[in-house]
N, C-alpha and C positions, 0 to 999 in steps of 0.2 A: 504493500500500500504506500503510495506516494503521499507524504505529509506536506501540508502547507507550512508547517513550522517544525520545531525541534522539541524533543523531550529533554527538559532541563533536569540534570542530576546534580543535586546540591549537597555538599558536605564540607567538612574540614579535612582537607587532604593530608594534613600533618599527622592525623591519627586514624582516619577512616579510608585511606587510599585503596586498600586491598578490597574492601567491601564494595565501594562504588565502581571500581574497575570490573569487578565480578558482575555487577548488575548491568553495566554497559555492554559487556560481552554477550550476555543473555539477550539483551534488546537488539543488538546488532545481528544476532543470528535470526531474528525475526524481521530483518531488513528495516529496522526503525532507526531514524537519525537522532543522535543524542548530543548534548553538550554537557561536559562536566564543568561545574562552576565551583571554584574553590573559595571558601569563606574562612579560611584559617586566619587567626589573629597573630600569628608569629611566623617568621620565615622558616622554610624547611627545604628538603631536597627533592620534593615530588612535583615541582612546578610543571615539569614536562608532561605530566598526565592531565593537566587542566586545559580545557578549551578556553575558559576564561579564568585568568589568574586572580588570586586574592587582591593583589595590588590594584588591578583594574576595577574590581568591585569597590575597594576602599576609596578610590578616587571620587566616587559618587557622594561621599559624605560632604555635607556643606562646608566643613572645616578641613577637607582634604584628607589624604591617607594618613597623615600624622595623627589624626584623631583616633584612628584604629590601631596603628602600630605604636602605641604609647607606653607599652611595658607594664601596664596594670590590667590584669585579666578581666576583672569586672567591668571596668570602663571600656575596654577593648570590645567585649561582647556587645555591650549596649551600642557602641559606635558602629560596629560592623552590622548589627541588625538594622540600624537606620540606613546605612549605606546600601545594604543588599535590597532593602525595600525600594529605595529610589532607583537602584540599578534595574530591578525587575520591572518596575512600572515603565521604565524607558524602553523596554524590549518589545518588539512587535512580532516575534516569531515563537511565542510560548504555546506549544501545542498541549503540553502537560508538564507537570513538575513532580519530582520525587525527591524528598529530603531524607537525610540519614544523619542521626545524631543522638547524643546523650542529652543531659539537661541543658548544657550550654548550646549545643547545636540546635536543639529543638526551639530554644528561646531565640536563636538567631534567625531560623528559617521561617517559622510559622507566621510572624507578623507580615512578612512579605507575601506569603501565600494568601493571607487574608485580603491583600490588596487586589488580587486577581478577581476577575469576574466570576460569578456563579456559573458553573458549567464547565470551566476549565478543570480537567482532572488534577487532583492534588492529593498526594499520599505522603505522609510523614511516618517513616519507620523510626521508632523512638523507644528508649528505655523508660520514658516517662508516660507511656500510653496506658498503663494499667491503673493510674490514679485519676485525680480530678483533672480533666483535660480541657475544661471550658475556657480557660485563659488562652490556650493554644489555638482553639478553633474559632473563638469569637462568634461572629454571625456568618461565617463562611461555610463552605461545603468540603472542608478538609477531612480526609479519611486518615485515621491514626492506626498504625499497626505496631503492636508490642513486639519488641525484638527478642523477648524471652531471656536470652543471655545478654551480657553487655556487648556492645558493638566493639569488639576488640580482636578482630581477625576472623578467618573462615574456619568453621568447625562443623561438626555433624549437625548441630542445631541451627547455627546462623546460616548455613548453606540452604536449609529448607525454608527458613523465614525470608531470606533475601531472594530466593527463587520465586516464592509466592509474591513478593513485592514487585519483582520484575514482571511477572505474569499479570498482576493486578493493573499496573500502569499500561502495559501493552494492550490488555483487553479493553481498557477504557478508551484507548485511541483507536484500535482496530475495529471496535464495534460501536463507534460513536454514532449517535443518531444523525441521520441525514436530513431531519426536519422536512420530510416530504409532505407533512400535513400543514396546511396554512393555518397558523395559530390566530386565534382571536386576540384582540388587545388585552393585555393582562392588567388586572387591578388588584391592589392589596387591601385586605380587610383584617382588622384585629378583633379577636374573640376571646372570651373567657366563658367558663361554664355558666355563669350567671347572666351572660348576654347572648348565649347560644341561639335562643329563639329568634332574636332580632337579626343576628348575622346570617343565620340560615335562611330566613325569610327574604332578606335583601339579596343574598346570593341567588336565590331561586328566581327573583324578579329580573336579575341582570345577566344570568348565565348565558342566555341566547346571544347576547351581544358581546359579552366579555368573558375572559378566562379568569375566574374568581379565585385568587390565591388567599386562603385564610391562614392567618398567623396567630398562634396561641400567645396571648399577652403575658409571657412569663419572663420578661426581661430580654432574653435572647430572641424571642419572637419579634418584638418591636425592632430590635437591632437588625434582624435579618430582613424585615420588610424595608427598613430605611436603606439598607445596603443595596437592595434591588432598585430603590428609587434613585440613589446616587449613581448607580450603574446604568440608568435610563432604560431599565427593563420593565418598568411599570408605566401605565398610561394615566393612572389616577390612584388615589388612596381614600379608602373609607375607614378612617381611624375611629371606629365606633367605641373601642374599648381602650381607654387611656390610663388604665389602672396602674401601669408600671410606674407612673409618676408618684403615686401614693407610697410605694415601697422605696423609691429613690429618696424621697424627702423625709420619710419617717422610719427608715431602718428595716423595711421588710425584706423578704428573701427573693422576690421576683422583680428586682429593680431594673429600670433603664439606667442610662447615664446622663451626664450633663448635656450631651449632644442630641437628646430626644427632640424631634422636630427639626433638627439641623438639616437633614437631607431634604425636607420639604422646602425649606428656605433656599437651599443651594440649587435644587433641581427645578424649582418653580412649578412643581407638578400639581395638577388640580387636586384639591384636598377638601374632604368633608370630615369633620371631627365631631366627637361627642363626649359624654361624661361616663361612659360605660365602666362600671365597677369602681368609680371614685369614692364609693362609700366604704371601701375596705382596704386594709393593709394585710399582707400575707406573711404568716410565720409558719414554722414547722410545727412539731409537736408542742403541747402546752409548756413543757419544761424548758423550751428554748426561748420563750418570750422574755424580753428584757424586763427587769424588775420595775423600771419606771412606769410600765404599762399595766401593772398588776391589778389595778382597780377599773380597768376599761371593760367595755362591752365586747364579748367574744362570741364567735360561732364556730363550733367544731365541724369543719367541712368533711374531714376524714381523719383517721388517726395520725396522719403525717402533715396535715394542713389545718392551721387554725387561723380564722379570719378575725380581724379587729375593726370595729366600726370607727370611721373617721369622725372627728369632732367638728363643730362649727369653726374653731380656730384653724384647724388643719385644712378644712375646705377653703377657707379664705386664702391660706398660703398657696394651696394648689392652684386656685383660680388665678392668682397673681402671676405665678410661675408659668403656667400654660399660656395665658394671654400675652405676656411679654415675649414668649417664644414665637407665638403666631404673628405678633406684630412685626416680626422681622421677615415674614414671608411676603413676597411680591407677586406670587401667582394667585390663582383663584382659591380662596379659602373661605369656607363656610363652617361655622361652629353651631351645632344644633343642641340645645339644652332641653332634655325631657323633664319637665317640672314634676311629672307624676312619679318619678323615681329613677334611680340610676342603675339598678340591678334587680335580679329576681328576689333578693333579700330585702331590697329597699322599696317596699310596696306597702300600702296601708294594711296593717295586721302582720307584716313580715318582721323578721328578727332584727333587721337594720332600719326600720322605718323611723326616720328622724328628720322631719321636714325643715327644722331650723338649721340643721347642718347643710342641707342642700341649698337652702336660701342664702346662707353665707357665701357659698360658692357662686351662686347666681349674681348676687349683688356685687361682689368683688370683681367677677369676670366682666360684667357689664360696665363697671367703672374703668377697668384697665384696658380692655380690648378696644383697639382703634379701628373703627369701621371706615372703609373706603369703597370705591366702586367695585373693587375686586375682593374685598374682605368684609364679610357680613356675619351678623349674629342673628340666629332665629331661636325664639323661645316658644315651646309648645307645651300644652297642659298634659300631654299624654305620657304614659310610662314607656321606658326604653324598649320593652319587649312587646308593646302593643302593636296591633296591625296598623293603627293610624300613624304611629311613629315610623314604622318600617316603610310605609308608603311615602311619607314625607322625605325620608332619607333617600329613597330610590329616585323619586321625582326630582329632588334637588340635584342629585348627582347627574341625572340625565340632562338637566338644564345647563349645568356647568360644562358638561362635555360637549354640548352643542357649540 
């Protein structure tokens, strides 16, 4: 198969040269073109094995290669990670990428992998892949393969693992989808269990015209959606469930980060937002809840998830935070507030029914949000999961997309 690009094989050649050469030989047997990219942070004798030498990569650092080859291992790794990310972004022939590393190499390679578009095959063979890998993957589609043994030469175990890695990346290239089906425009929707009825209804109304991509609002879900927006792979966003903001501001476990809504501002993508599940902060089991919250109103969602009702003061803070973020957006932005309740629990007679908390959000948002010809606020008396609210969301999105 003739590739339009190359498979990038990335590692620190000073310690992992034998393994990466082994993988390259396996891929060459399949007639696949590869580049070995060296990201070593110290000089060594294996430069001749690299297609791209470490010094070339290091030159991409804003402060030059001296920032990488500084003699301090910790600083060098951070600097090379920055340099490699900038190097990779500048390349136009990345068909796929395979990284090989221990703790340092994994920290070096995966931030750059995250910068690549969703769909570009990415495999990280790592000694760190058996633990918490969320920091390495971020909102990207990186596949992690545990090396089992340390990556310290070819042996009876590493040979099996590295062969599987080579076959993995080869298969992802050789059997790549040809996209023969003409896709509908893709739109992103955010959903939580307590807003499922709304999001499913809206998706059903829009699916004939749009490819509806639903993201679970668990922190990583919102980040994944915004990554697609930044990559210009979405035609619009229905951010019905903005609950990740609760966890970010008040210490929950399903938090977004400071850049939430940043992709909406950067891409100017058509955006419809709402208050889905802003009535709750997510914690794990009850014994993990911070002591400062001990007297709050809780709801046991399941043995591993405990929900805490947000207060009027917290709602005011969230409204100010979200409104200021959306004020930076220059594309079409509509924020729709369901005055009848923000979630399945926030309904008259429900466990989280607290109208004064919602009203605090509404008052502060209305005061802070700057309306323009492209940025508007709609208030409706309906509950977020009501048929009337779903119709309003769907119709407003259709009007914006016109």
